[in-house]
C-alpha positions as CSV (number, residue, x, y, z in Angstrom):
1,M,-0.3,66.1,19.0
2,K,1.5,63.4,20.9
3,P,4.2,61.6,18.8
4,S,3.5,58.0,17.9
5,R,5.5,55.2,19.4
6,R,6.9,54.6,15.9
7,S,8.3,58.1,15.7
8,E,9.8,57.7,19.2
9,I,11.7,54.6,18.1
10,G,13.0,56.4,15.1
11,A,13.9,55.1,11.6
12,P,17.4,53.8,12.4
13,K,16.2,51.9,15.4
14,L,13.3,50.4,13.3
15,A,15.8,49.3,10.7
16,L,17.9,47.6,13.3
17,L,14.9,45.9,14.9
18,A,13.9,44.6,11.5
19,I,17.4,43.1,11.0
20,V,17.2,41.5,14.5
21,I,13.8,40.0,13.8
22,T,15.1,38.6,10.5
23,L,18.1,37.1,12.1
24,W,16.0,35.4,14.8
25,S,13.2,34.2,12.6
26,P,13.0,30.3,12.7
27,P,13.9,28.4,9.5
28,S,11.0,27.8,7.1
29,A,9.3,24.4,7.4
30,T,10.7,23.0,4.2
31,A,13.3,20.4,3.4
32,N,15.5,19.7,0.5
33,I,17.3,16.8,-1.3
34,T,20.9,18.0,-1.2
35,G,22.7,15.1,-2.8
36,V,22.0,12.2,-5.2
37,E,24.9,9.7,-5.4
38,I,24.6,6.9,-8.0
39,T,26.4,3.8,-6.9
40,S,25.2,1.4,-9.6
41,S,23.7,1.8,-13.1
42,Q,22.5,-1.0,-15.4
43,S,20.0,-1.8,-18.1
44,Y,16.7,-3.2,-16.7
45,G,15.4,-4.6,-20.0
46,T,13.3,-3.6,-23.0
47,F,9.5,-3.3,-22.7
48,A,6.5,-1.9,-24.7
49,A,7.6,1.6,-23.5
50,G,11.2,1.1,-24.6
51,E,14.4,0.4,-22.8
52,Y,14.5,0.8,-19.0
53,V,17.4,1.7,-16.7
54,R,18.0,0.8,-13.1
55,L,19.9,3.1,-10.8
56,D,20.9,2.4,-7.2
57,G,22.3,5.0,-4.9
58,K,22.1,7.2,-1.8
59,L,20.4,10.5,-1.3
60,T,21.1,13.1,1.3
61,G,18.7,15.6,2.6
62,E,18.2,18.5,5.0
63,V,15.2,19.0,7.3
64,S,14.2,22.2,9.0
65,P,13.9,21.8,12.8
66,N,10.5,23.4,12.4
67,E,9.0,20.3,10.7
68,P,6.5,18.7,13.1
69,I,8.7,15.7,13.9
70,P,9.1,15.1,17.6
71,D,12.7,15.6,18.9
72,L,13.9,17.1,15.7
73,D,14.9,20.2,17.6
74,K,17.3,18.2,19.7
75,A,19.3,16.8,16.8
76,T,22.7,18.2,15.7
77,K,22.3,21.0,13.1
78,N,24.7,22.0,10.3
79,A,26.0,25.4,9.6
80,S,22.7,26.4,8.0
81,G,20.7,25.5,11.1
82,V,19.1,22.4,9.6
83,V,19.3,18.7,10.3
84,E,20.8,16.2,7.9
85,Y,19.9,12.6,7.0
86,S,20.7,10.1,4.2
87,T,19.0,7.0,2.8
88,A,19.2,4.4,0.0
89,F,17.1,4.5,-3.1
90,T,16.5,2.7,-6.4
91,L,15.1,4.1,-9.6
92,I,13.7,2.1,-12.5
93,Y,12.7,4.3,-15.4
94,P,12.6,4.7,-19.2
95,K,16.0,5.5,-20.7
96,A,14.3,7.9,-23.1
97,P,12.2,10.2,-21.0
98,S,9.7,10.7,-23.9
99,S,8.9,7.0,-23.9
100,G,7.5,7.0,-20.4
101,N,3.9,7.9,-19.5
102,G,4.8,10.8,-17.2
103,A,3.8,9.1,-14.0
104,L,6.1,8.5,-11.1
105,L,5.3,5.7,-8.7
106,I,7.0,5.9,-5.2
107,D,7.4,2.4,-3.8
108,V,7.4,2.5,0.0
109,P,9.2,-0.7,1.1
110,N,7.7,-3.0,3.6
111,R,10.4,-3.8,6.2
112,G,13.0,-2.9,3.7
113,L,11.5,-5.0,0.9
114,P,10.3,-3.2,-2.3
115,I,6.6,-3.9,-3.0
116,S,5.8,-2.5,-6.4
117,H,6.7,-5.4,-8.6
118,A,5.2,-8.0,-6.2
119,L,1.9,-6.2,-6.3
120,Y,1.7,-5.1,-9.9
121,N,4.0,-7.3,-11.9
122,S,3.3,-10.8,-10.5
123,P,2.3,-13.5,-12.9
124,R,-0.7,-15.6,-12.2
125,E,0.9,-19.0,-11.2
126,R,4.1,-17.8,-9.6
127,P,3.7,-14.5,-7.8
128,L,6.8,-12.4,-7.2
129,M,8.0,-12.4,-3.6
130,L,8.1,-9.1,-1.6
131,G,11.5,-7.6,-2.2
132,S,11.8,-8.9,-5.7
133,L,12.6,-6.4,-8.5
134,D,12.3,-9.0,-11.2
135,A,10.3,-7.7,-14.1
136,G,7.7,-10.4,-13.9
137,T,4.8,-9.6,-16.3
138,G,6.4,-6.2,-17.1
139,F,3.1,-4.4,-16.4
140,L,4.6,-1.3,-14.8
141,E,7.3,-0.9,-17.5
142,N,5.0,-1.8,-20.4
143,R,2.7,1.0,-19.2
144,G,5.6,3.5,-19.0
145,F,5.7,4.1,-15.2
146,S,8.9,5.4,-13.5
147,I,9.4,3.7,-10.2
148,A,11.4,5.0,-7.2
149,I,12.0,2.9,-4.1
150,V,13.0,5.0,-1.0
151,Q,14.1,3.4,2.2
152,W,12.5,5.0,5.3
153,E,12.8,2.4,8.1
154,L,15.6,2.2,10.7
155,G,17.8,-0.8,10.0
156,E,16.8,-0.9,6.3
157,G,19.0,1.7,4.7
158,I,18.2,5.1,6.2
159,T,20.5,7.0,8.5
160,P,18.2,9.3,10.4
161,P,19.4,12.1,12.7
162,T,20.0,11.3,16.3
163,Y,20.3,12.9,19.7
164,V,21.3,11.8,23.3
165,D,18.5,11.9,25.8
166,E,18.6,12.8,29.5
167,Q,19.7,9.2,30.4
168,R,22.6,9.6,27.9
169,Q,21.0,7.1,25.6
170,K,21.3,7.6,21.8
171,R,17.9,7.9,20.1
172,F,17.0,7.8,16.4
173,I,14.6,10.4,15.1
174,E,12.7,7.9,12.9
175,G,10.0,10.3,11.8
176,V,12.4,11.8,9.3
177,G,11.5,8.7,7.2
178,V,8.3,10.4,6.1
179,I,10.4,13.5,5.0
180,A,12.8,11.3,3.0
181,V,9.9,9.7,1.1
182,R,8.0,12.9,0.5
183,D,11.0,15.0,-0.5
184,F,12.5,12.5,-2.9
185,A,9.1,12.4,-4.6
186,Y,9.1,16.2,-4.7
187,F,12.6,16.3,-6.1
188,L,12.0,13.8,-8.8
189,R,8.8,15.5,-9.9
190,Y,9.5,19.2,-9.6
191,E,13.3,19.9,-9.5
192,G,16.0,19.7,-12.1
193,A,19.1,19.2,-9.9
194,T,20.3,19.4,-6.3
195,P,21.7,22.7,-5.0
196,S,25.2,21.4,-5.8
197,G,24.3,20.6,-9.4
198,Q,23.7,16.8,-9.3
199,K,21.1,16.2,-12.0
200,N,17.6,14.7,-11.3
201,P,17.6,11.5,-13.5
202,L,13.8,12.1,-14.2
203,A,14.0,15.9,-14.8
204,G,11.3,17.0,-17.1
205,A,9.8,13.5,-17.5
206,I,7.2,13.6,-14.6
207,N,3.9,15.4,-14.5
208,R,2.1,13.4,-11.9
209,S,3.1,11.3,-8.9
210,F,1.7,8.3,-7.0
211,A,2.7,6.3,-3.9
212,V,1.9,2.7,-3.1
213,G,2.0,1.1,0.4
214,Y,1.3,-2.5,1.3
215,S,0.3,-3.5,4.9
216,Q,2.9,-1.8,7.1
217,T,3.6,0.9,4.5
218,A,-0.1,1.5,3.7
219,R,-0.1,2.6,7.4
220,F,3.0,4.6,6.8
221,L,1.3,6.6,4.0
222,K,-1.8,7.1,6.0
223,T,0.3,8.5,8.8
224,L,2.1,10.8,6.4
225,L,-1.3,12.1,5.2
226,I,-3.0,12.7,8.5
227,N,0.0,14.5,9.8
228,G,0.1,16.9,6.9
229,F,3.3,15.7,5.2
230,N,1.9,15.4,1.7
231,V,2.4,19.0,0.9
232,T,5.8,20.8,0.9
233,K,6.7,24.2,-0.7
234,S,2.9,24.6,-1.4
235,K,2.9,21.6,-3.7
236,P,1.7,18.0,-3.2
237,A,4.2,15.2,-3.2
238,F,1.5,12.7,-4.3
239,D,-1.6,13.2,-6.5
240,G,-2.9,9.7,-5.8
241,I,-2.1,6.9,-3.4
242,H,-2.9,3.2,-3.5
243,L,-3.2,1.7,0.0
244,H,-3.3,-2.1,0.0
245,A,-4.0,-4.3,2.9
246,G,-3.3,-1.5,5.4
247,H,-6.4,-2.6,7.4
248,A,-7.4,0.2,9.9
249,G,-3.9,1.1,11.1
250,V,-1.5,3.9,11.4
251,L,2.2,3.8,12.2
252,P,3.9,4.9,15.5
253,L,6.7,6.4,13.5
254,L,6.6,9.9,14.8
255,R,8.5,9.1,17.9
256,S,12.1,8.4,18.5
257,G,13.5,5.0,19.1
258,V,16.6,3.4,20.6
259,G,17.2,0.9,17.8
260,P,18.5,-1.3,16.5
261,R,15.1,-2.0,15.0
262,S,12.4,0.5,14.1
263,V,9.6,1.7,16.4
264,A,7.4,1.0,13.4
265,G,7.9,-2.8,13.3
266,G,5.2,-4.0,15.7
267,L,1.7,-5.3,15.0
268,A,-1.3,-6.4,17.0
269,T,-1.6,-10.2,16.8
270,F,-3.6,-12.9,18.6
271,T,-0.8,-13.0,21.3
272,T,-0.6,-9.2,21.6
273,P,-4.1,-8.0,21.0
274,D,-3.7,-4.8,22.9
275,F,-0.5,-3.6,21.1
276,R,-0.6,0.2,20.9
277,G,0.4,2.5,18.1
278,V,-1.3,0.7,15.2
279,H,-5.0,0.5,15.7
280,E,-5.4,4.2,16.7
281,E,-7.7,7.0,15.4
282,P,-8.4,8.1,12.8
283,F,-9.8,4.8,11.5
284,T,-12.2,5.6,8.8
285,Y,-11.3,7.5,5.6
286,H,-14.0,10.0,6.4
287,D,-11.9,11.0,9.5
288,T,-8.7,10.6,7.6
289,V,-9.7,13.1,4.9
290,K,-11.1,15.4,7.7
291,A,-7.6,15.3,9.4
292,I,-5.9,16.2,6.1
293,E,-8.3,19.1,5.4
294,S,-7.8,20.4,9.0
295,K,-4.2,21.1,8.0
296,G,-5.4,23.3,5.2
297,Q,-4.5,20.7,2.6
298,K,-6.4,19.0,-0.2
299,A,-6.5,15.2,0.2
300,P,-5.1,13.2,-2.8
301,Y,-7.1,10.6,-4.6
302,L,-7.0,7.4,-2.7
303,I,-7.7,3.8,-3.7
304,V,-7.9,1.4,-0.8
305,T,-7.9,-2.3,-1.3
306,H,-8.4,-5.0,1.4
307,T,-8.1,-8.7,1.3
308,D,-10.5,-11.2,2.8
309,N,-8.5,-12.0,5.9
310,D,-7.6,-8.4,6.6
311,Y,-10.9,-8.5,8.5
312,P,-10.6,-11.4,10.9
313,S,-6.8,-11.1,11.4
314,L,-6.2,-7.4,11.2
315,R,-9.4,-5.6,12.2
316,A,-10.0,-4.0,8.8
317,S,-13.7,-3.3,9.6
318,L,-12.6,-0.4,11.8
319,T,-11.8,1.3,8.5
320,R,-15.5,1.2,7.6
321,T,-17.2,1.7,11.0
322,G,-14.7,3.4,13.2
323,A,-14.4,2.5,16.9
324,N,-18.1,2.8,17.7
325,G,-20.8,0.5,16.5
326,T,-21.3,-1.6,13.4
327,V,-22.6,0.9,10.8
328,D,-20.5,1.8,7.8
329,V,-19.4,5.5,7.8
330,P,-19.8,7.3,4.4
331,I,-16.8,7.1,2.2
332,P,-15.5,10.5,0.8
333,Q,-15.8,11.3,-2.9
334,N,-12.0,11.3,-3.3
335,V,-11.7,7.7,-1.9
336,R,-12.5,4.3,-3.4
337,M,-12.6,1.2,-1.3
338,Y,-12.5,-2.3,-2.7
339,D,-12.6,-5.6,-0.9
340,V,-11.0,-8.4,-2.9
341,A,-13.2,-11.4,-1.9
342,G,-11.3,-14.6,-1.2
343,A,-7.9,-12.9,-1.2
344,A,-5.1,-13.6,1.3
345,H,-3.1,-10.8,2.9
346,L,0.1,-12.6,1.9
347,N,0.3,-13.8,-1.7
348,V,2.6,-16.7,-0.9
349,R,0.7,-19.7,-2.3
350,D,3.0,-22.1,-0.3
351,V,3.7,-22.3,3.4
352,G,4.8,-25.9,3.4
353,K,3.9,-27.8,6.5
354,T,4.0,-24.8,8.8
355,C,0.2,-24.2,8.8
356,D,-2.8,-26.4,9.1
357,L,-4.2,-25.7,5.6
358,T,-2.9,-24.9,2.2
359,A,-2.1,-21.2,1.8
360,G,-4.5,-19.0,-0.1
361,Q,-4.4,-19.6,-3.9
362,L,-6.3,-16.7,-5.3
363,D,-4.3,-14.5,-7.6
364,W,-5.3,-11.0,-6.6
365,S,-2.7,-9.1,-8.6
366,P,-5.1,-8.3,-11.4
367,I,-7.0,-6.1,-9.0
368,M,-3.8,-4.3,-8.1
369,R,-3.1,-3.6,-11.7
370,S,-6.6,-2.3,-12.5
371,S,-6.6,-0.2,-9.4
372,L,-3.4,1.6,-10.4
373,V,-4.6,2.1,-14.0
374,N,-7.9,3.5,-12.6
375,L,-6.0,5.8,-10.1
376,D,-3.8,7.1,-12.9
377,R,-6.8,7.8,-15.1
378,W,-8.6,9.5,-12.2
379,V,-5.6,11.9,-11.7
380,K,-4.7,12.4,-15.3
381,D,-8.1,12.5,-17.0
382,S,-10.6,13.0,-14.2
383,A,-12.1,9.6,-15.2
384,L,-14.0,8.2,-12.2
385,P,-13.0,4.8,-11.0
386,P,-15.6,2.1,-10.3
387,N,-17.8,2.7,-7.3
388,N,-16.9,1.3,-3.9
389,R,-17.4,-2.5,-3.7
390,L,-17.3,-4.1,-0.3
391,M,-18.0,-7.4,1.3
392,A,-21.0,-7.9,3.5
393,L,-19.9,-8.1,7.1
394,E,-21.2,-9.6,10.4
395,S,-20.2,-9.8,14.0
396,R,-18.8,-13.1,15.4
397,T,-17.5,-12.0,18.8
398,K,-17.1,-15.4,20.4
399,E,-14.8,-17.0,17.8
400,T,-11.2,-17.3,18.9
401,I,-9.8,-17.3,15.4
402,I,-11.0,-13.7,14.9
403,L,-8.9,-10.9,16.4
404,Q,-11.4,-9.1,18.4
405,A,-11.3,-5.4,19.4
406,P,-8.6,-4.3,21.8
407,S,-9.6,-3.6,25.4
408,Y,-8.7,0.1,24.9
409,L,-11.6,0.4,22.3
410,P,-14.5,-0.7,24.5
411,N,-17.2,0.5,22.0
412,A,-15.6,-1.2,19.0
413,T,-16.9,-4.3,17.3
414,I,-14.8,-6.2,14.8
415,L,-16.8,-7.4,11.8
416,V,-15.8,-10.1,9.4
417,P,-17.0,-11.2,6.0
418,K,-20.3,-13.1,5.8
419,R,-20.0,-16.6,4.2
420,D,-22.2,-18.3,1.7
421,H,-23.3,-22.0,2.0
422,D,-19.9,-23.1,0.6
423,G,-17.9,-20.9,3.0
424,N,-16.8,-18.3,0.5
425,S,-17.3,-14.6,1.4
426,V,-20.2,-12.6,0.1
427,G,-19.9,-9.4,-1.9
428,G,-16.8,-7.4,-2.7
429,V,-14.8,-7.5,-6.0
430,R,-15.2,-11.1,-7.1
431,L,-12.6,-12.4,-9.5
432,P,-13.7,-15.2,-11.9
433,D,-12.1,-17.7,-9.6
434,M,-14.7,-16.7,-6.9
435,E,-17.6,-16.6,-9.4
436,A,-16.8,-20.1,-10.6
437,P,-15.0,-21.5,-7.6
438,L,-13.0,-24.7,-7.4
439,G,-12.9,-24.5,-3.6
440,V,-13.2,-22.2,-0.6
441,Y,-10.9,-19.1,-0.6
442,G,-9.8,-16.8,2.2
443,G,-10.6,-18.7,5.4
444,Q,-8.5,-18.5,8.5
445,N,-5.4,-20.7,8.6
446,A,-4.1,-21.5,12.1
447,P,-3.9,-17.8,13.1
448,L,-2.9,-18.6,16.7
449,R,0.1,-20.6,15.5
450,S,2.1,-17.9,13.7
451,V,1.8,-14.5,12.0
452,V,2.6,-16.2,8.6
453,C,-0.3,-18.6,9.0
454,M,-2.5,-15.7,10.2
455,L,-1.7,-13.7,7.0
456,A,-1.4,-16.6,4.5
457,S,-5.2,-17.4,4.7
458,S,-6.3,-20.7,3.2
459,Y,-7.7,-22.6,0.3
460,V,-9.8,-25.8,0.7
461,P,-10.7,-27.5,-2.7
462,F,-14.1,-29.0,-3.3
463,A,-14.4,-32.7,-3.7
464,K,-14.1,-33.7,-7.4
465,T,-17.0,-36.2,-7.4
466,K,-20.2,-36.8,-5.5
467,A,-18.8,-40.1,-4.2
468,E,-15.7,-38.5,-2.9
469,R,-17.8,-35.8,-1.2
470,E,-20.1,-38.3,0.5
471,A,-17.2,-40.4,1.7
472,S,-15.7,-37.4,3.5
473,R,-19.1,-36.2,4.7
474,D,-18.8,-32.9,3.0
475,N,-22.1,-31.2,2.4
476,R,-20.8,-28.8,-0.3
477,P,-21.5,-29.8,-3.9
478,S,-18.6,-31.4,-5.6
479,L,-17.1,-30.2,-8.9
480,E,-19.0,-33.0,-10.7
481,E,-22.2,-31.6,-9.3
482,R,-21.4,-27.9,-9.8
483,Y,-20.3,-28.2,-13.4
484,A,-22.3,-31.1,-14.8
485,V,-21.2,-30.4,-18.4
486,G,-17.6,-30.3,-17.2
487,L,-14.8,-28.1,-18.4
488,N,-16.9,-26.2,-21.0
489,E,-19.5,-25.1,-18.4
490,Y,-16.7,-24.0,-16.0
491,L,-15.0,-22.1,-18.8
492,N,-18.2,-20.3,-19.8
493,K,-18.7,-19.1,-16.2
494,I,-15.1,-17.9,-16.0
495,R,-15.4,-16.1,-19.4
496,F,-18.6,-14.4,-18.5
497,S,-17.3,-13.2,-15.2
498,A,-14.0,-11.9,-16.7
499,N,-15.9,-10.0,-19.5
500,R,-18.2,-8.4,-16.9
501,L,-15.2,-7.3,-14.8
502,V,-13.5,-5.8,-17.8
503,D,-16.7,-3.8,-18.5
504,E,-16.8,-2.6,-14.9
505,K,-13.1,-1.6,-15.0
506,F,-12.1,-4.0,-12.3
507,L,-10.1,-6.2,-14.8
508,L,-7.8,-5.3,-17.6
509,E,-8.3,-7.0,-20.9
510,E,-4.9,-8.6,-20.8
511,D,-5.6,-10.1,-17.4
512,A,-9.0,-11.4,-18.5
513,A,-7.2,-13.3,-21.3
514,V,-4.7,-14.8,-18.9
515,I,-7.5,-15.9,-16.5
516,V,-9.6,-17.5,-19.2
517,N,-6.5,-19.3,-20.7
518,S,-5.5,-20.6,-17.2
519,A,-9.0,-22.0,-16.7
520,A,-8.9,-23.6,-20.1
521,E,-5.7,-25.4,-19.0
522,S,-7.2,-26.6,-15.7
523,L,-6.4,-30.2,-14.9
524,V,-9.2,-30.7,-12.4
525,F,-11.7,-31.6,-15.2
526,K,-11.5,-34.6,-17.4
527,P,-11.3,-33.8,-21.2
528,T,-14.6,-33.9,-23.0
529,P,-15.0,-37.3,-24.7
530,V,-14.1,-37.3,-28.4
531,P,-16.8,-38.6,-30.8
532,P,-16.0,-42.0,-32.4
533,I,-15.7,-40.5,-35.9
534,F,-12.6,-38.6,-34.8
535,R,-10.9,-41.6,-33.2
């Protein structure tokens, strides 16, 4: 019998070969948080969930060169054969772990500006600006969420790995930003301490995790998902994600830049309609989920919210139709999509004299709050959120105030909201302000003039009286004609709409009360005359 090749090699040689193979095996495609340095600690206030603490600091991490980040293999490696980075973070969390709700919310900053409190904690009349960490209404803290803000963008707090290219130019490997966000979320949820013994401030307090992205960073999170970065060490970083106003975009982050600004800062506008790297496949969430599953991963629960002018200014319809035709593609079961009718992309309320019209005045923060609550219940209790609710769309290809499809998508048609006889959009999630309107919300506002005007949307109030309307040749009914009984009729419509939205889980009871109270204090209606007996 002829001896086998195995016996010819011999046991000693096989053992040596095994050692060589082990020595030359590439590092596993995992990454770790290696350091958590606290630079500032202070009380954040006391809420329904108890006292909160704010920590600011710097985290350091290691990345395997096997992670699918372009150019990572060219970066300098440490003695362990991995690449290092560092970035800034902020934690806002309950001082007593048992007083929290067990949920971690990762805030992915937009151009360095934290977004969580502006989205979820904004009061009705004076919304928090992006970047603010004021408590505002205290919604997140009252509900017991732990919030982590992680910087990911070049020039905004992260120090990514670098290399020198063939032209001897220093290049920044910006794709490591997705690793920083993912791995800090993983660390806070699953690990007790760093390898060197630095304690996880949230150790043992977290049992589910979420991420929120707004506009640029909604595209960041979509990019993270489709490239398979939500799972590390066989566990998901995020159980659920809220993507707000991300339109149909992705982020060109997985390529190295030369600085000083990020490769992820650009955007298609009316002056740069063919800008590449943002409006790229996959557009629809059917294709997004398909891309995630092609990596062998389960897609997290996703709630996607869009504003009214995400459609004419940012091509949001591609999220629904893709780059071919005008028919909506089916939305996956793990995704909910809601259009907030009349809402502006920027919740700024005041743009001064910069734009032609008054900025959008619709307070859309209640839909942000209900969306997060519904997402949390979906993950925690398997409670289904409301069904998708979208605006009716139409094509208006000849209008210059609509950002049409780029030339590199020849089969794409950009659709925009249909408008009723007043000029308000049709369908979608309709806040009481839209069901009992005082004007027209969500129209375009000098989009060719500036990006701020393009995203601020507009508000055009109705005439107060029939005489005023006729004098200005306005064919839309005045407030006097719409609400003949005056304030009480207006209030009844507001109250009915608010109660219905609470029943449908689009509005929290506390927000319904604020909306009704605000309507009751409206100064656009004259007080009801008092009977003579009470004078």
